C-alpha positions in Angstrom: -17.5 -9.2 -4.0 -20.0 -10.2 -6.7 -19.1 -10.4 -10.4 -21.2 -7.3 -11.0 -19.3 -5.3 -8.3 -16.0 -6.5 -9.8 -17.1 -5.3 -13.3 -18.1 -1.9 -11.9 -14.7 -1.7 -10.1 -12.9 -2.7 -13.3 -14.8 -0.1 -15.2 -14.0 2.6 -12.7 -10.3 1.6 -12.7 -10.2 1.7 -16.5 -11.8 5.2 -16.5 -9.2 6.4 -13.9 -6.3 4.9 -15.7 -7.5 6.2 -19.1 -7.9 9.6 -17.6 -4.4 9.6 -16.1 -2.9 8.5 -19.4 -4.7 11.4 -21.1 -3.3 13.8 -18.6 -6.8 14.6 -17.3 -6.4 17.0 -14.4 -10.0 16.3 -13.2 -9.2 12.6 -12.9 -6.0 13.5 -10.9 -8.1 15.7 -8.6 -10.6 12.9 -8.1 -7.8 10.5 -7.3 -6.3 13.0 -4.9 -9.6 13.6 -3.2 -10.2 9.9 -2.9 -6.8 8.6 -1.8 -4.8 11.5 -0.3 -6.0 10.8 3.3 -5.1 7.1 3.0 -1.7 7.9 1.4 -1.0 10.5 4.1 -2.0 8.1 6.8 0.4 5.4 5.5 3.3 7.9 5.1 2.7 9.5 8.5 2.5 6.1 10.2 5.8 5.1 8.8 7.7 8.5 9.0 6.1 10.0 12.2 6.7 13.4 10.7 3.7 15.3 9.3 5.9 17.5 7.0 7.8 14.6 5.5 4.5 12.6 5.1 3.0 15.5 3.1 6.1 15.7 0.9 5.9 11.9 0.3 2.3 12.1 -0.7 2.9 14.9 -3.1 5.9 13.1 -4.6 3.8 9.9 -4.9 0.9 11.6 -6.7 3.4 13.2 -9.1 5.0 9.8 -9.7 1.6 8.3 -10.3 0.9 11.0 -12.9 4.2 10.5 -14.6 4.0 6.7 -14.6 0.4 6.5 -15.9 1.4 4.4 -18.9 2.7 1.7 -16.6 -0.6 1.3 -14.7 -2.2 -2.1 -14.8 -6.0 -1.9 -14.6 -6.2 -5.3 -13.0 -4.0 -4.1 -10.1 -5.8 -0.9 -9.5 -4.8 2.7 -9.1 -5.2 2.6 -5.3 -2.8 -0.3 -4.9 -0.3 1.2 -7.3 -0.4 4.6 -5.4 0.0 3.0 -2.0 3.0 1.0 -3.3 4.6 4.2 -4.5 3.9 5.8 -1.1 5.3 2.8 0.8 8.5 2.8 -1.4 9.0 6.5 -1.1 8.7 6.4 2.7 11.1 3.6 3.0 13.6 5.4 0.7 13.3 8.5 2.9 13.9 6.5 6.0 16.9 4.8 4.5 18.4 8.1 3.4 18.1 9.3 7.0 19.4 6.0 8.4 16.2 5.2 10.3 13.9 2.3 10.2 10.1 2.5 10.3 8.6 1.9 13.7 5.3 0.6 12.3 4.6 -3.1 12.4 1.5 -5.1 11.9 -0.7 -2.2 13.0 0.3 -0.5 9.8 -3.1 -1.6 8.4 -4.9 0.8 10.7 -5.0 4.2 9.0 -4.2 7.4 10.8 -7.5 9.2 11.4 -8.0 12.4 9.4 -10.4 15.0 10.7 -11.7 15.6 7.2 -12.7 12.0 6.9 -16.3 11.2 7.4 -17.4 8.4 9.8 -18.3 6.0 7.0 -14.8 6.2 5.5 -13.2 5.8 8.9 -15.3 2.7 9.6 -14.6 1.3 6.2 -10.9 1.9 6.6 -10.8 0.2 10.0 -12.7 -2.8 8.6 -10.2 -3.0 5.8 -7.3 -2.9 8.3 -9.0 -5.7 10.3 -9.4 -7.7 7.1 -5.7 -7.3 6.3 -4.6 -8.3 9.8 -6.9 -11.3 9.8 -5.4 -12.4 6.4 -1.9 -11.9 7.8 -2.6 -14.1 10.8 -3.5 -17.0 8.4 0.0 -17.1 7.0 2.6 -19.6 8.2 4.9 -17.9 10.8 7.9 -17.6 8.5 5.9 -16.0 5.7 4.2 -13.6 8.1 7.5 -12.6 9.6 9.0 -12.1 6.1 6.0 -9.9 5.1 6.2 -7.9 8.3 10.0 -7.3 8.0 9.8 -6.4 4.3 6.7 -4.3 4.1 6.2 -3.0 7.6 9.8 -3.0 8.8 11.3 -1.5 5.7 14.0 -4.1 5.3 15.4 -5.1 1.9 15.2 -8.8 0.9 18.9 -9.2 1.6 18.5 -7.7 5.0 15.6 -10.0 5.8 17.7 -13.0 4.6 20.6 -11.9 6.8 18.3 -11.3 9.8 16.6 -14.7 9.4 19.8 -16.5 8.5 18.3 -17.9 5.3 19.3 -17.5 1.6 17.9 -14.6 -0.4 16.0 -17.1 -2.6 14.1 -18.4 0.4 13.0 -14.9 1.4 11.8 -14.2 -2.1 9.9 -17.5 -2.2 8.3 -16.9 1.2 7.3 -13.4 0.1 5.9 -14.6 -3.2 3.9 -17.3 -1.5 2.7 -15.0 1.2 1.5 -12.4 -1.3 -0.3 -15.0 -3.4 -2.1 -16.3 -0.2 -3.0 -12.7 0.9 -4.4 -11.9 -2.5 -6.6 -15.0 -2.4 -7.8 -14.2 1.1 -8.5 -10.6 0.5 -10.4 -11.4 -2.7 -12.6 -13.7 -0.7 -13.3 -11.0 1.9 
């Protein structure tokens, strides 16, 4: 991504965040139109229940609306929204006593019939980029990311499963995410 593209992206993010903070319904509608398919795909992939996935998406957009003051323009609305969706799906699974069945394939979005071909191709390329970045991680870090983000385990559960201290899991996760951020920024 060039410096000019980053500036445009930052300007768009700033406009979206400012609109959310001002309770601009048109901005919220724009965000919903842009990201609802992606959010639904993530929720459905994890929950395997269309009704629950729809509920999670609605709850997530509402949480985004209510938490607009906490948004960081450098992180981006999309990233923040998908984090909310991920956390809400994991919370829902924990309440039901289930674990998500998604693993590394999580990066592939569930196709949506309303999605045009260009979006579908872009989403698949993005998933391939994420998977390629994950493969570059050391095995312990990759496994930690998979168990935490795709397996829905807490840090304490990962530590117990891997027979390592909680601090080690936190360090592996922090290092992995730093590495992934760098790799994805280069892509």
